[in-house]
Every structure is written in structure tokens, then in C-alpha cells.
C-alpha positions in Angstrom: 48.3 59.2 185.0 46.7 61.7 182.3 48.4 64.4 180.6 46.9 66.6 182.4 48.7 66.2 185.7 51.9 65.2 184.1 52.4 69.2 183.3 54.1 71.2 185.2 52.3 75.6 185.2 53.9 78.2 183.5 55.9 80.9 185.3 53.4 83.6 184.7 50.8 81.1 185.5 52.4 80.1 189.3 52.6 84.2 189.8 49.2 84.7 189.2 48.6 81.8 190.5 50.8 83.1 193.3 48.4 86.2 193.7 45.3 85.2 193.0 45.7 83.4 196.7 46.8 86.0 198.7 44.8 88.1 197.9 41.8 85.5 198.4 43.2 84.9 201.5 43.1 88.1 202.6 40.0 88.9 201.1 38.8 85.6 203.9 40.9 86.8 206.6 38.7 89.7 206.9 35.6 88.2 206.1 36.4 85.0 208.6 36.5 88.5 211.2 33.6 90.1 210.6 32.0 87.1 211.1 33.2 86.1 214.5 32.2 90.2 215.2 29.0 90.1 214.0 28.1 86.5 215.1 29.2 87.5 218.3 27.4 90.5 218.9 24.6 91.0 216.3 23.2 87.6 217.1 24.4 85.7 213.2 21.8 83.6 212.6 19.4 86.3 212.2 21.0 88.3 209.4 19.8 88.3 206.2 22.6 87.5 203.5 22.8 88.6 200.5 24.4 86.8 196.9 27.1 88.4 194.8 28.2 86.8 191.5 31.7 85.7 191.1 34.1 86.5 188.6 37.6 84.9 187.8 39.9 85.9 185.9 39.6 83.5 183.9 36.9 83.4 183.4 36.3 82.6 180.1 37.8 79.2 180.9 36.0 78.1 183.5 32.6 78.7 181.2 34.2 76.4 178.3 35.4 73.9 180.1 33.1 73.6 183.1 29.7 75.4 181.6 27.6 73.3 184.4 28.8 75.5 187.2 30.5 78.3 185.1 28.4 80.9 187.3 28.4 81.2 191.4 27.8 83.3 193.9 29.7 84.0 197.3 26.7 84.1 200.3 27.4 87.3 202.1 28.8 88.3 205.3 29.3 84.0 205.5 32.0 83.7 202.5 30.4 80.3 201.1 30.8 79.6 197.2 27.1 78.5 195.5 25.0 78.3 192.2 22.7 81.1 192.4 19.9 79.3 193.0 21.3 79.1 197.5 19.3 82.0 197.4 16.1 79.7 197.0 16.9 77.5 199.5 18.7 79.7 203.1 15.1 80.6 204.8 13.9 76.9 204.7 17.7 75.5 205.1 17.8 78.1 208.0 13.6 77.0 209.8 14.1 73.5 208.8 13.1 71.6 212.4 15.8 70.1 214.2 15.5 66.9 216.5 18.2 66.3 219.5 18.1 62.7 218.5 19.8 64.1 214.4 23.0 63.2 214.0 24.9 65.3 211.1 27.5 64.0 209.5 29.5 67.1 207.9 32.8 67.9 206.0 34.1 70.0 202.5 33.5 68.5 200.4 35.9 64.9 199.5 37.4 64.6 202.9 36.0 61.7 203.9 32.2 61.9 204.2 31.0 59.1 202.6 33.5 57.0 204.9 32.1 58.7 208.3 28.2 58.3 206.7 29.1 54.4 206.7 30.6 55.1 210.2 27.7 56.6 211.6 25.2 54.1 209.8 27.2 50.8 211.5 26.8 52.3 215.0 23.9 53.8 215.4 21.7 51.4 213.0 23.9 48.0 212.4 25.0 46.1 209.6 22.0 44.5 209.5 19.8 46.6 209.4 16.7 45.9 206.3 18.2 48.7 204.5 21.9 48.1 204.7 22.4 47.1 201.2 20.6 50.4 199.5 22.4 53.2 198.1 23.4 56.5 200.8 21.2 58.2 199.5 18.3 56.6 200.8 18.8 56.2 204.2 21.8 58.9 205.3 19.8 62.5 203.4 22.2 64.0 201.8 20.6 68.3 203.2 21.0 70.5 201.0 20.8 68.0 198.4 18.1 69.9 196.1 19.8 73.4 195.8 22.4 72.0 193.6 20.3 71.2 191.2 20.3 73.6 187.9 16.9 74.1 186.5 17.9 71.3 183.1 19.2 68.8 186.5 15.2 69.4 188.1 13.3 68.5 183.9 15.6 65.8 183.7 14.9 64.2 187.3 11.4 64.8 186.9 11.3 61.8 184.0 12.4 59.3 186.8 10.6 57.2 188.7 9.0 58.3 191.3 11.3 56.3 193.9 14.5 58.0 192.4 15.4 59.8 195.8 17.2 62.7 193.6 14.6 63.8 192.8 13.1 67.1 193.8 12.2 67.2 197.3 12.8 63.6 197.9 15.7 63.9 200.8 13.7 65.8 202.7 10.7 63.4 202.5 13.0 60.3 203.7 13.8 63.5 206.3 10.0 63.9 207.5 9.2 60.1 208.0 12.7 59.0 209.4 12.7 57.4 212.9 15.4 59.1 215.7 17.8 59.2 214.5 18.3 61.0 212.0 21.3 60.8 210.1 21.9 63.9 208.0 24.9 64.9 205.2 25.9 68.5 205.1 29.1 70.6 203.5 27.3 73.7 204.3 29.1 75.7 206.4 28.4 75.5 210.5 26.8 79.3 210.0 23.9 78.1 207.1 23.2 75.1 209.3 19.8 75.1 210.6 19.0 77.3 214.0 18.1 75.0 215.4 21.1 72.8 216.0 22.7 74.6 218.8 19.0 75.0 220.2 17.9 71.1 219.9 21.8 69.7 220.9 21.9 68.1 217.4 25.7 66.1 217.7 27.5 66.8 214.9 30.7 65.3 212.9 32.7 66.7 210.9 35.6 65.2 209.4 38.6 67.0 207.9 41.4 66.4 205.3 44.7 67.2 204.1 43.3 69.9 201.5 46.0 69.5 199.4 45.0 65.1 198.8 41.1 67.3 198.8 42.3 69.3 195.5 43.3 66.2 193.7 40.1 64.0 194.9 37.6 66.9 193.7 39.2 67.5 190.7 38.5 64.1 189.5 34.7 64.5 191.2 34.3 67.5 189.0 35.0 65.5 186.2 32.6 62.2 186.9 30.1 64.9 187.6 29.8 68.5 186.9 31.9 67.4 183.0 34.6 69.6 184.2 37.0 69.2 180.7 40.1 71.1 182.0 43.2 70.5 183.5 44.9 70.5 186.3 46.6 73.2 187.0 43.6 75.1 186.3 41.8 73.6 188.8 44.2 74.1 191.5 43.3 77.6 190.7 40.4 77.1 191.1 40.4 75.3 194.2 42.7 77.5 196.1 40.9 80.5 194.9 37.6 79.0 196.4 36.0 79.2 192.4 34.0 76.0 193.0 30.9 74.7 194.9 30.9 74.8 199.3 34.3 76.9 198.9 36.1 78.5 200.4 38.8 75.0 201.9 39.5 76.9 205.3 36.1 78.5 205.2 34.4 75.8 205.6 36.8 74.0 207.6 37.2 77.1 209.8 33.3 77.1 210.8 33.6 73.7 212.1 36.6 74.2 214.5 36.0 77.6 216.0 32.2 76.5 217.3 33.8 72.8 218.4 33.2 74.0 222.2 30.8 75.6 222.0 28.7 73.1 219.4 30.2 69.8 221.1 31.5 69.5 217.3 33.7 66.0 217.5 36.0 66.6 215.1 37.3 64.4 213.2 40.6 63.4 211.0 40.9 61.6 207.9 44.8 61.2 207.8 43.5 59.4 211.4 41.3 57.4 210.8 43.1 55.6 207.7 45.9 54.8 210.6 43.6 53.6 213.1 40.4 53.1 211.9 39.2 50.9 214.8 40.5 53.6 216.9 37.9 55.8 215.2 35.0 53.7 215.5 35.4 53.2 218.7 36.3 57.5 219.2 32.7 58.2 217.4 30.3 55.2 219.3 31.7 57.1 222.5 30.6 60.9 221.2 27.5 59.0 220.1 26.9 57.4 223.3 26.1 53.9 221.7 28.2 50.5 222.5 30.5 49.0 220.6 30.3 44.9 221.4 33.6 43.7 221.0 32.4 40.8 218.5 31.5 43.2 216.6 34.1 45.5 216.2 35.9 43.2 213.2 33.5 42.7 211.4 32.4 46.5 211.1 35.9 47.5 210.4 36.8 44.8 207.5 33.0 46.8 206.7 34.3 50.2 206.4 37.9 49.1 204.7 38.7 50.4 201.6 38.0 47.4 199.3 34.7 47.0 200.6 33.3 50.2 200.7 34.5 51.1 196.7 33.4 47.4 195.6 29.9 47.9 197.7 26.9 49.2 195.5 25.7 51.0 198.6 28.9 52.5 199.6 30.2 53.2 196.2 27.6 56.3 195.4 28.1 55.1 191.8 24.2 55.8 191.7 24.2 59.1 191.9 22.9 60.4 189.0 23.4 57.3 186.8 22.3 57.8 182.9 21.9 61.9 183.8 25.7 62.6 183.4 28.6 61.4 180.8 30.3 58.3 181.6 33.9 59.8 181.9 35.4 56.2 183.5 36.3 57.9 187.1 34.7 56.4 190.1 33.9 57.9 193.0 35.8 56.4 195.3 39.0 56.1 193.7 42.2 56.0 195.6 41.7 56.3 198.9 44.7 56.8 200.5 47.3 59.6 202.3 49.0 61.5 200.6 48.3 61.4 197.2 48.8 65.3 196.6 52.4 64.4 196.0 51.7 62.2 192.9 50.6 65.1 191.2 51.3 68.9 192.9 54.2 69.8 191.1 57.0 71.8 193.6 55.1 75.5 192.6 52.5 73.9 193.7 52.6 72.7 197.0 54.1 76.6 197.8 51.4 78.3 196.7 49.2 75.8 199.2 51.1 76.5 202.0 51.0 79.7 201.4 47.7 80.3 201.2 46.9 77.9 203.8 49.5 79.4 206.3 47.8 82.6 205.7 44.4 81.8 206.3 45.3 80.0 209.5 47.4 83.4 210.3 45.6 84.0 212.9 43.9 80.0 213.9 44.9 77.5 216.9 43.6 74.8 213.4 47.1 73.2 214.1 46.9 70.4 210.9 48.6 70.9 207.5 50.7 73.7 208.0 53.8 72.2 206.8 
């Protein structure tokens, strides 16, 4: 375990974090109530958004230790944290032409997205498909990828070979020429996905994971891809206060959970997939209405094992941003276990998560992760 994971936060730091957590949760719940009202009464999907620049009590610390994503904005009225350039893409995202055969895998980052993508690929395309050896971004496009690019990254990617799927516009070009059914990944909140998702009756699989494990995994992910040099304690504060791309966590989760019936969304728990992968495969196959020959099920499950996923260049996402970010030694797929947060979070931090969760879920029927 690294030194930054061993250290315990000071009493004053914990007190400040708890106060920040309460304030964030209260603001979130107010925004949630407003959003539900607007959606039901004013046809929220056609309301123009605005972006408010986010400031943080520890902004100077973030500027120093996370310069690649130190300036973030909140999308109003949807309570969505993103980079300021998102405003340039919102209209295109919302008007994206959907197909009834589209299959979306949605999640908060580090909740089991890659695992679920590969599961869906195996069921829809098959293990013997000609593209199965290609990285996921070649065969399962990341919908909002371009909106994550800073001007510096755009410039760096422009010098890459023409067939590089990370270049601006490449992910949507794949979607434009893709045969049905298209497989699409997103971390957007449900309200920010294309308007046509509902009218076309596209299928959405939403995977959810214990936010404490998500936080630990996202910490390492942020080191790998965004060059975060700060400690874990400050990162916990950033996570709870939604000071990172694609937050707040509960806003993301509830945006799908609250529409699971009206939009026919299949909600998968990462922990359930871990406990019974065969059951998860069968459940997804039933939702997608695709047959799973019994003789192929063991092979699919073996292919989806964490060991194989981590060692497979087509699934471990190690090729993403290769040569564009510093090699920190952090792997995209690290442990793939349930409950790793117990080895990392302090007693005080566990209490902070509990307060945060109970507050954000006060008026929700979402039943998980309340302990």
C-alpha cells in the first residue's frame, strides 16, 4: 500500500470534509427535487443547460495536484460535473440519431463498465467475431469521448495515425458506419443522453457499484490518466464533493434508477456480477433477447474472468492514451474485487461516506450501499 493510502486525515480535515459533505448533499437533494419537477412538468429534455464554474475550498491544492482537470463546471439544472468544453458538445449529444437496436452500457466511471461492455459484446457479437481482438474503443465506442479532450490533448492526438480511434471525431465515425445493433458506452447522466433514446426504445444497461470501492478505484484511475499527484485523503474529499468529471456519484446513479421502469433500463450490480457471473450473463441475455447456447456459456464466463480481462490487450484498456500520458505504473484494471475500500478508508472516512449516502438517499427507494 502506498504512503498516501496509509495516512489518516487530521481531525480538522475530517470536520471540514463532513461539513462539505452535508452541504453538497443538501444542494444535491434540492437540485434533484427541482429536476424531477421540471422533467414532469416542463419537458426537461428541451430545456437549455447552463454551466457554472465550480470552486472548491481546496482549489489551490487541486490546481497544484490535478492541473489537467482543475477547472470544472456544473451543468445546470442536471447536477453534472464536467469540463467546461462540454457546452460545445451538448447540443450534438442530445440530437444524436438513435436506433431502436442501439444497446447502451452506462455507468458512473469505475463501476464495472469495461466488464459489462465485454459481456454485452460476447452475447451480441460472439467470441469468434473478427473484431474481438481489437481494443474496446474500436468496437464499443465511447459516446462523449470528444467532450473530454482539452485543447492540449486534441493537439497531441492530431499527430497520431489516421486510424487511431482516440482522435477527435473517430468514435462517432465508428457509430455512423456501425451495423445494427450498435454498442455504445457512456458515463453521461441519463438526462444528458440523446433525446431519441426513449422514443427509439434503445436498450440501456446500467451498472452500479459500491461508491466506496468506486472512490478507491477512481483515485488510481485519476493518477493514471490525469496525472493526479495529491494524496488519497484529499481525493476522498473531492469525490464526496463531486469535484471530478462525471460526478456527483448519486446524481449519476439516481438519474438511471429513477427511470428504470419508464425507460426499460436493466440495472446490474457489480457485486452481483462478481458473486454470480453466470447469472449475470443469463440475465443480460434475457434483457437483450439473445440466445446463449449452453455449450458456449462456460467459455464466455471464462473469457470474462478478471484474470483474463486484465491480461487481454483487447479488454484491459492499456492502449488508451498510450504515449500521451506519463507511465505511472498504475493499471486500468487493478484488483477487480468487492470491498477493497475496507483496506483503504479510515474509520472517519467510512463515517463520512455513510452520512453522505444516507443524506443523498433520504427520499429515494434505491436500496443498496446504505450501511
